[in-house]
Wavefront OBJ file of the C-alpha trace (Angstrom):
o trace
v -53.877 127.282 -53.933
v -51.465 127.077 -56.596
v -52.423 124.810 -59.267
v -48.868 124.067 -60.608
v -48.280 120.335 -60.933
v -44.916 118.683 -59.768
v -42.392 117.995 -62.599
v -42.168 114.505 -63.989
v -38.795 114.930 -65.236
v -35.943 114.006 -63.037
v -32.235 115.737 -63.798
v -29.616 112.976 -64.237
v -27.426 112.869 -61.093
v -23.787 112.014 -62.509
v -22.004 108.863 -60.911
v -18.868 108.511 -59.891
v -17.764 105.118 -59.381
v -14.921 104.203 -57.243
v -11.808 102.156 -58.329
v -11.632 98.488 -57.166
v -9.858 95.371 -57.683
v -10.303 91.963 -57.549
v -11.222 89.046 -59.812
v -14.340 90.251 -61.769
v -12.438 93.933 -62.192
v -9.579 91.911 -63.664
v -11.852 89.776 -65.926
v -13.508 92.930 -67.241
v -10.312 94.407 -68.069
v -8.886 91.429 -70.153
v -12.522 91.430 -72.018
v -12.272 95.194 -72.642
v -8.624 94.886 -73.883
v -9.788 91.698 -76.207
v -12.808 93.040 -77.701
v -11.300 96.727 -78.315
v -8.399 95.100 -79.679
v -10.526 92.925 -82.200
v -12.770 96.036 -82.985
v -9.617 98.514 -83.898
v -7.461 96.205 -85.413
v -9.302 93.406 -87.552
v -9.537 95.634 -90.522
v -5.677 96.043 -90.816
v -5.068 92.059 -91.068
v -4.425 91.194 -94.301
v -5.402 87.982 -96.089
v -4.023 86.583 -99.706
v -6.673 85.572 -101.827
v -4.839 85.900 -105.124
v -4.433 88.853 -107.531
v -8.084 89.563 -108.579
v -9.286 89.675 -104.891
v -9.447 91.808 -101.889
v -6.646 91.067 -99.147
v -8.411 92.398 -96.436
v -9.290 89.507 -94.219
v -12.612 90.909 -92.750
v -14.345 92.780 -95.252
v -18.257 93.914 -96.200
v -18.022 94.532 -99.986
v -21.000 96.539 -100.344
v -20.159 97.698 -103.855
v -19.509 93.942 -105.067
v -22.009 92.562 -102.972
v -19.808 90.349 -101.103
v -18.563 89.559 -97.487
v -15.001 88.167 -97.142
v -14.075 86.589 -93.786
v -10.371 85.211 -93.658
v -10.745 82.040 -96.249
v -14.720 82.491 -96.323
v -16.324 84.319 -98.841
v -20.244 84.845 -98.695
v -22.345 85.604 -101.870
v -25.559 87.385 -101.867
v -27.738 84.311 -102.470
v -25.737 82.697 -99.477
v -26.931 84.913 -97.084
v -28.640 82.414 -94.813
v -24.898 81.808 -93.374
v -25.524 85.720 -92.263
v -29.016 84.758 -90.757
v -27.777 81.604 -89.305
v -24.994 83.798 -87.413
v -27.610 86.162 -86.242
v -29.573 83.224 -85.227
v -26.724 81.829 -83.123
v -26.132 84.974 -81.744
v -29.731 85.532 -80.364
v -29.634 81.904 -79.063
v -26.222 82.842 -77.245
v -27.741 85.701 -75.616
v -30.684 83.609 -74.314
v -28.486 80.836 -73.304
v -25.923 82.922 -71.118
v -29.044 85.367 -69.822
v -30.918 81.880 -68.643
v -27.794 80.597 -66.995
v -25.874 83.767 -65.656
v -28.145 86.467 -66.095
v -27.089 89.662 -67.836
v -23.531 88.701 -68.379
v -23.426 90.291 -71.872
v -24.377 93.486 -70.423
v -21.956 93.532 -67.720
v -18.898 92.204 -69.490
v -19.259 92.466 -73.303
v -21.982 95.006 -74.405
v -20.148 97.924 -76.416
v -21.866 100.308 -74.300
v -20.275 98.883 -71.002
v -16.945 98.557 -72.772
v -16.740 102.047 -74.203
v -18.024 103.445 -70.776
v -15.384 101.317 -68.789
v -12.736 102.887 -70.975
v -13.913 106.515 -70.717
v -14.300 106.097 -67.081
v -10.695 104.874 -67.176
v -9.626 108.084 -68.934
v -11.828 110.295 -66.657
v -10.201 108.372 -63.411
v -6.684 108.800 -64.932
v -7.209 112.873 -65.482
v -9.401 113.635 -62.755
v -8.622 111.017 -60.036
v -10.530 108.641 -58.186
v -14.126 108.981 -56.805
v -13.498 111.648 -54.216
v -11.423 113.636 -56.198
v -14.133 113.698 -58.991
v -16.937 114.446 -56.670
v -15.198 117.413 -55.381
v -14.350 118.560 -59.007
v -17.950 118.086 -60.035
v -19.153 120.307 -56.950
v -16.250 122.874 -57.085
v -17.375 126.167 -59.249
v -15.761 126.521 -62.081
v -12.246 127.397 -62.399
v -9.090 127.498 -65.015
v -8.268 124.393 -63.043
v -11.482 122.536 -63.399
v -11.800 123.670 -67.040
v -8.457 122.277 -67.955
v -9.064 118.674 -66.477
v -12.688 119.100 -68.141
v -11.306 119.758 -71.434
v -8.497 117.074 -71.203
v -11.014 114.200 -70.443
v -13.384 115.176 -73.341
v -10.254 115.604 -75.528
v -9.440 112.049 -74.862
v -13.136 110.736 -75.155
v -13.398 112.631 -78.559
v -9.970 110.994 -79.855
v -11.414 107.562 -78.576
v -14.890 108.270 -80.346
v -13.183 109.302 -83.631
v -10.923 106.078 -83.554
v -14.184 104.087 -82.906
v -16.346 105.790 -85.797
v -13.440 105.351 -88.281
v -12.600 101.712 -87.350
v -16.201 100.910 -88.233
v -16.054 102.381 -91.804
v -12.826 100.368 -92.527
v -14.833 97.183 -92.344
v -16.439 98.291 -95.621
v -13.720 99.080 -97.862
v -9.750 98.789 -98.167
v -8.708 100.025 -94.675
v -5.003 101.429 -95.746
v -6.655 103.206 -98.924
v -9.404 104.632 -97.104
v -7.125 105.896 -94.354
v -5.353 107.490 -96.971
v -8.222 109.416 -98.558
v -9.530 110.359 -95.518
v -6.209 112.016 -94.326
v -6.173 113.705 -97.910
v -9.854 114.860 -97.822
v -10.145 112.664 -100.915
v -12.748 109.800 -99.372
v -16.490 109.905 -100.162
v -18.845 112.068 -98.099
v -20.666 108.948 -96.587
v -17.269 108.044 -95.092
v -16.946 111.228 -93.341
v -20.946 111.179 -92.565
v -20.647 108.127 -90.669
v -17.789 108.638 -88.808
v -19.143 111.904 -87.549
v -22.370 109.898 -86.366
v -20.737 107.179 -84.870
v -18.031 109.831 -83.190
v -20.888 111.669 -81.617
v -23.015 108.771 -80.398
v -19.799 107.219 -78.837
v -18.907 110.575 -77.037
v -22.249 111.244 -75.725
v -23.379 107.712 -74.676
v -20.160 106.690 -73.354
v -19.046 109.882 -71.982
v -22.422 111.692 -70.564
v -25.596 109.415 -70.710
v -23.944 106.239 -69.536
v -26.302 104.460 -67.471
v -29.198 106.120 -68.792
v -28.490 104.309 -72.103
v -28.976 100.929 -70.518
v -31.981 102.049 -68.362
v -34.056 103.906 -70.898
v -32.808 103.303 -74.279
v -31.664 99.760 -74.524
v -34.668 97.074 -74.583
v -32.292 94.197 -73.125
v -33.156 94.731 -69.614
v -36.940 94.172 -70.295
v -36.606 91.451 -72.538
v -33.995 89.347 -70.071
v -36.469 89.110 -67.297
v -38.448 86.544 -69.405
v -35.531 84.294 -69.784
v -34.514 84.585 -66.044
v -35.808 82.644 -63.098
v -34.919 81.544 -59.403
v -32.318 79.383 -60.778
v -30.318 81.743 -62.877
v -27.152 82.646 -61.212
v -27.108 86.329 -60.956
v -25.421 89.025 -58.670
v -27.290 89.080 -55.623
v -26.898 90.201 -51.871
v -27.128 87.426 -49.289
v -29.376 89.544 -46.748
v -29.925 86.602 -44.446
v -26.680 86.698 -43.692
v -25.871 90.574 -43.797
v -28.936 91.632 -41.777
v -29.243 93.404 -39.368
v -26.687 95.598 -40.847
v -23.755 96.963 -37.984
v -21.323 99.690 -37.982
v -17.533 98.759 -37.402
v -15.589 95.604 -37.117
v -17.092 92.609 -35.605
v -15.152 90.268 -33.696
v -14.644 86.715 -35.089
v -16.563 84.898 -32.316
v -19.677 87.065 -32.908
v -20.857 85.029 -35.714
v -21.186 81.267 -36.014
v -19.573 80.008 -39.030
v -20.739 77.502 -41.755
v -18.721 76.001 -44.392
v -20.674 75.887 -47.710
v -19.894 74.893 -51.098
v -21.212 77.789 -52.865
v -21.422 78.491 -56.820
v -18.089 78.103 -58.229
v -17.917 81.446 -59.898
v -14.546 82.990 -60.291
v -12.806 79.919 -59.300
v -13.693 80.304 -55.649
v -16.098 78.614 -53.328
v -17.397 81.314 -50.548
v -17.182 80.411 -47.018
v -20.640 81.654 -45.493
v -21.430 82.822 -42.141
v -25.001 82.651 -41.091
v -25.918 85.117 -38.106
v -29.256 84.617 -36.853
v -29.823 81.154 -38.457
v -29.903 77.472 -36.974
v -26.251 76.044 -36.765
v -26.216 72.511 -38.536
v -23.852 71.208 -35.753
v -25.748 72.722 -32.554
v -29.312 73.712 -33.772
v -28.972 76.877 -32.232
v -29.414 80.080 -33.370
v -26.225 82.256 -33.480
v -26.862 86.288 -32.148
v -25.489 89.230 -33.103
v -25.542 91.645 -35.996
v -24.862 90.486 -39.713
v -21.587 90.764 -41.871
v -22.948 93.857 -43.451
v -21.293 96.880 -41.805
v -23.172 99.457 -43.604
v -20.064 100.674 -45.527
v -21.245 101.392 -48.958
v -18.451 100.137 -50.517
v -20.839 98.086 -52.943
v -22.694 101.370 -54.073
v -19.674 103.630 -54.607
v -18.313 101.182 -56.933
v -21.490 100.537 -58.987
v -21.503 101.996 -62.481
v -25.244 102.132 -62.325
v -25.389 104.010 -59.045
v -27.690 101.345 -57.581
v -27.662 99.618 -53.921
v -27.523 95.411 -54.722
v -28.545 95.464 -51.082
v -32.263 96.419 -52.431
v -32.626 93.215 -54.256
v -32.790 92.349 -57.918
v -33.357 95.644 -60.155
v -33.576 96.783 -63.816
v -30.674 98.931 -63.789
v -28.256 96.162 -62.487
v -25.883 94.947 -65.225
v -24.304 92.241 -63.045
v -20.978 93.692 -63.485
v -19.933 91.875 -60.204
v -17.886 95.033 -59.198
v -20.015 95.006 -56.035
v -18.476 91.509 -55.332
v -14.843 92.637 -55.292
v -15.881 95.611 -53.347
v -17.592 93.614 -50.684
v -14.831 90.672 -50.409
v -12.367 93.234 -49.855
v -14.161 94.798 -46.883
v -14.995 91.271 -45.664
v -11.246 90.387 -45.966
v -10.559 93.426 -43.670
v -12.816 92.583 -41.079
v -11.974 88.987 -41.018
v -15.260 87.651 -42.312
v -15.867 84.973 -44.870
v -16.181 86.328 -48.617
v -19.304 85.953 -50.503
v -21.991 88.301 -48.780
v -22.464 89.658 -52.072
v -21.899 86.899 -54.895
v -23.044 84.974 -57.787
v -25.952 82.965 -56.524
v -29.258 81.825 -57.455
v -32.223 82.798 -55.734
v -34.064 79.709 -55.353
v -30.728 78.698 -53.020
v -31.608 81.376 -50.549
v -34.137 79.505 -48.384
v -31.925 76.624 -48.521
v -29.059 78.516 -47.470
v -30.589 80.752 -44.848
v -32.033 77.024 -43.450
v -28.645 75.842 -42.963
v -28.722 73.679 -46.238
v -25.811 73.413 -49.030
v -26.739 75.585 -52.392
v -26.929 73.508 -55.561
v -23.734 73.632 -57.114
v -23.455 76.097 -60.204
v -22.885 73.105 -62.949
v -26.401 72.045 -62.119
v -27.927 75.481 -62.384
v -26.210 75.944 -65.399
v -27.198 72.060 -66.880
v -31.208 72.733 -66.441
v -33.429 71.646 -69.264
v -34.142 75.006 -70.888
v -30.425 75.715 -70.933
v -29.741 72.617 -72.566
v -32.058 73.285 -75.108
v -30.914 76.465 -75.950
v -27.396 74.749 -76.245
v -28.651 71.995 -78.013
v -30.353 74.634 -80.877
v -26.889 76.889 -81.111
v -24.876 73.739 -81.494
v -27.548 72.192 -84.185
v -27.369 75.539 -86.083
v -23.596 76.116 -85.885
v -23.086 72.543 -87.155
v -25.467 73.019 -89.938
v -23.912 76.263 -91.196
v -20.405 74.359 -90.964
v -21.624 71.453 -93.162
v -23.269 73.800 -95.555
v -19.928 75.762 -96.028
v -17.888 72.904 -96.724
v -20.256 71.265 -99.028
v -21.310 74.312 -101.330
v -19.737 74.137 -104.819
v -17.166 76.384 -106.238
v -19.349 77.085 -109.094
v -23.136 77.874 -109.325
v -26.085 78.743 -111.960
v -29.482 79.890 -111.632
v -31.552 79.510 -114.837
v -34.552 82.149 -115.398
v -36.770 81.275 -118.450
v -38.011 84.465 -120.442
v -41.323 84.615 -120.065
v -42.461 87.230 -122.830
v -42.797 85.622 -124.841
v -42.716 82.153 -123.731
v -41.284 80.945 -126.821
v -41.258 81.874 -130.617
v -41.870 79.610 -134.085
v -38.783 80.191 -136.503
v -39.314 80.268 -140.099
v -38.644 76.630 -140.248
v -41.007 75.407 -137.885
v -38.499 74.966 -135.191
v -39.272 76.235 -131.473
v -37.040 78.808 -129.514
v -36.948 79.306 -126.158
v -34.962 82.062 -124.291
v -33.522 81.886 -120.361
v -31.311 84.305 -118.394
v -28.568 82.082 -117.263
v -26.231 83.258 -114.454
v -22.789 81.709 -113.879
v -21.017 82.407 -110.970
v -17.413 81.659 -110.753
v -16.095 81.571 -107.020
v -12.533 80.561 -108.000
v -9.742 83.388 -107.748
v -8.977 83.166 -111.231
v -11.158 83.178 -114.329
v -12.569 80.048 -115.458
v -14.241 78.962 -118.876
v -17.822 77.148 -118.583
v -19.332 74.495 -120.868
v -23.240 74.779 -121.234
v -25.154 71.891 -122.150
v -28.583 70.224 -122.353
v -29.289 66.655 -121.090
v -28.981 64.308 -124.184
v -32.563 63.274 -123.872
v -34.010 66.711 -124.833
v -32.323 66.880 -127.962
v -32.128 70.766 -127.948
v -29.938 72.828 -129.743
v -27.996 75.236 -127.324
v -26.834 78.813 -128.543
v -25.191 81.351 -126.192
v -26.241 84.997 -127.478
v -23.409 87.112 -128.722
v -20.745 83.985 -129.354
v -20.287 81.082 -130.926
v -19.997 77.755 -129.158
v -21.424 76.850 -125.823
v -18.028 77.579 -123.885
v -18.638 80.688 -121.638
v -15.607 82.653 -120.036
v -16.209 83.940 -116.747
v -13.968 86.289 -114.781
v -12.584 85.669 -111.312
v -14.764 85.581 -108.494
v -17.458 87.326 -110.327
v -21.194 86.164 -111.894
v -21.921 86.480 -115.460
v -25.313 86.938 -117.050
v -26.050 85.035 -120.374
v -29.040 85.054 -122.973
v -29.193 81.260 -123.813
v -31.633 79.979 -126.351
v -32.649 76.026 -126.513
v -34.198 75.241 -129.802
v -36.217 72.275 -130.653
v -36.399 71.035 -134.482
v -39.786 70.702 -135.833
v -39.613 66.797 -135.691
v -38.610 67.144 -131.730
v -41.790 66.220 -129.331
v -40.579 69.048 -127.449
v -41.749 71.286 -130.082
v -45.257 70.235 -130.142
v -45.694 69.417 -125.994
v -46.834 72.027 -123.879
v -44.184 71.762 -121.517
v -40.892 69.558 -121.330
v -38.721 68.927 -118.372
v -35.166 69.458 -119.138
v -31.730 69.857 -117.088
v -29.141 72.393 -118.036
v -25.652 71.556 -117.118
v -22.406 73.712 -116.565
v -19.163 72.246 -116.337
v -15.799 73.813 -115.234
v -13.488 72.758 -117.958
v -10.046 73.001 -115.815
v -11.506 71.467 -113.005
v -14.212 68.943 -114.316
v -16.752 69.964 -111.460
v -20.468 70.082 -112.602
v -23.633 71.793 -111.928
v -27.045 71.752 -113.100
v -30.822 73.201 -112.804
v -33.684 71.832 -113.692
v -36.013 73.775 -116.070
v -38.875 73.619 -118.576
v -38.952 73.987 -122.386
v -42.129 75.443 -123.685
v -43.942 74.173 -127.093
v -46.687 74.902 -129.308
v -49.152 73.259 -127.352
v -48.619 76.062 -124.668
v -50.757 78.464 -126.801
l 1 2 3 4 5 6 7 8 9 10 11 12 13 14 15 16 17 18 19 20 21 22 23 24 25 26 27 28 29 30 31 32 33 34 35 36 37 38 39 40 41 42 43 44 45 46 47 48 49 50 51 52 53 54 55 56 57 58 59 60 61 62 63 64 65 66 67 68 69 70 71 72 73 74 75 76 77 78 79 80 81 82 83 84 85 86 87 88 89 90 91 92 93 94 95 96 97 98 99 100 101 102 103 104 105 106 107 108 109 110 111 112 113 114 115 116 117 118 119 120 121 122 123 124 125 126 127 128 129 130 131 132 133 134 135 136 137 138 139 140 141 142 143 144 145 146 147 148 149 150 151 152 153 154 155 156 157 158 159 160 161 162 163 164 165 166 167 168 169 170 171 172 173 174 175 176 177 178 179 180 181 182 183 184 185 186 187 188 189 190 191 192 193 194 195 196 197 198 199 200 201 202 203 204 205 206 207 208 209 210 211 212 213 214 215 216 217 218 219 220 221 222 223 224 225 226 227 228 229 230 231 232 233 234 235 236 237 238 239 240 241 242 243 244 245 246 247 248 249 250 251 252 253 254 255 256 257 258 259 260 261 262 263 264 265 266 267 268 269 270 271 272 273 274 275 276 277 278 279 280 281 282 283 284 285 286 287 288 289 290 291 292 293 294 295 296 297 298 299 300 301 302 303 304 305 306 307 308 309 310 311 312 313 314 315 316 317 318 319 320 321 322 323 324 325 326 327 328 329 330 331 332 333 334 335 336 337 338 339 340 341 342 343 344 345 346 347 348 349 350 351 352 353 354 355 356 357 358 359 360 361 362 363 364 365 366 367 368 369 370 371 372 373 374 375 376 377 378 379 380 381 382 383 384 385 386 387 388 389 390 391 392 393 394 395 396 397 398 399 400 401 402 403 404 405 406 407 408 409 410 411 412 413 414 415 416 417 418 419 420 421 422 423 424 425 426 427 428 429 430 431 432 433 434 435 436 437 438 439 440 441 442 443 444 445 446 447 448 449 450 451 452 453 454 455 456 457 458 459 460 461 462 463 464 465 466 467 468 469 470 471 472 473 474 475 476 477 478 479 480 481 482 483 484 485 486 487 488 489 490 491 492 493 494 495 496 497 498 499 500 501 502 503 504 505 506
C-alpha cells in the first residue's frame, strides 16, 4: 500500500481568452485608454505657481512635505484632506459594489487594466485564442521563441514605463527623466522602478487571474456589500436551460417582451421557454436558448463559466454578455441571456413578471446612505478648502522651564512660534499679543516684532513674552492670552490662544 498523499498544489492552467466585440468591450477599451493616459501623462502637465514653487501640476513633494494638485497645495498639517479623499474612495467602492457588483474589478482596477493591455499585445503578436493555444501546446522552436520573446519584450517595455511613470509623481518629471538617462538619478529611483517593473511584468503577464483570486482581498470583502438586489453579471438559467445544440427555429420558443435592466443603454427582449406565457397561461415547450457554444467561457479572462452561477473569480467584466449577445443574434434569439440582472428578479422573471427597473435597484436605502455620506464628505472637504487661511500659526510654550524671573523681578515665558506663509512670494508678518495682557513681545535674533517668511515655507521662531513686576500676570499662576499674527501686505490676521505662567506656578 502506498502511503503517499495527493498533492494539494494545482499548477496554473494558462487562460487564452478569445477576442470579442460589443458594447462592454468598447466601454472597457475607453476606460483603459483614459486611465492609462491619466497615469502616464499626468506627471508631465505643467502648472505655473510662481517663481519660487514647482511647476508640476501633480506632485508629491516628500522632501518639502507638500502635495500639489493643480491650484491646490496640501501642507502636512492639512492631511485631513488626504484622509477625506481616501474615505471617499472607500465609500465610492462600497456604493458601486452595492449597486453594480464588482465594477471596479472589471473595469478600472490596475490589475485588470494592465492585464487587458498585455492581452492586447499578446494577441497582436501571437494571434487570437486558437493561435495562442496552438503556440502554447507546440514544442519549443525558433518560431515559438521569436514570438514569445517579442511578446515579453513588449510587456517589459510597458512595465518599465509603468514604474518610471510612478516615480515621476514624486519629483520634477523632466529633471528626473534626464537624470535617469544619464545615470545620475538617486538609487532609490532605480530601485523603485525595478520593483514596479517586475511586479507589473509578472502580475500582468504571467499571474493575471491568480492575483485576483488568491492575492487580492477585495473579492472576499465585496461579498458583504452585495445582496440579491445588486445588479451583477448573471446567466438567466430559467431561459437558457435545458441547453441544446445547433440553431433553433424562431417558433420553437414563446417570446415575451420584458422591460429589463437598462444597462448599456439597451433593454433586452427575453424569451422564456418552459415557463408560463402571460397571454395564454400555457407553458412553451422545447430547449432553452443556450446552445452550449461556450462562447461565454472562451472570452472570460478568469477562465470561468458564468452559467455555473455566482463565483468568487468573476470580476463582472461583462465580456461574456457581449459574446452571448453575438450568438443570440446569429441564431435569431433575443439578447440578454447573460446580462446585468438582480438575482432577486430571477423568480419574478421566471414566473412571467417584469423585473424591477435598474434605477430602483440603484436607489435602495443602503445605496442612498452611501451616496449621502460620500457627498457630505466631499462637500465638507470643498468647504474646508475654500475657507482655509493663507497664513497659519502654531504656538508651543516652552515647558523647561515654564518661566524665568529676570533680575528686575519681571517674569518671562518662551514660546516656539511656527509661521506658515502659503503665498507664492515672501511676506512679512507682525506678531503681537492682546492688549489686555500688557506683555512685551520679543523675537529671538532680531529687533522688533516683524518676521519675514520666504514664499511657501514655514518659519520657526523663538518668541519671548515678558510681564513687568507690577503686571498681575507676573504673580498669577496662569493667565490666558491671545497671540496674533498679521500679514502686512494683505492685512489678513490669524491668532492662537495660549497661556502665560507666573510666579504662583511654583
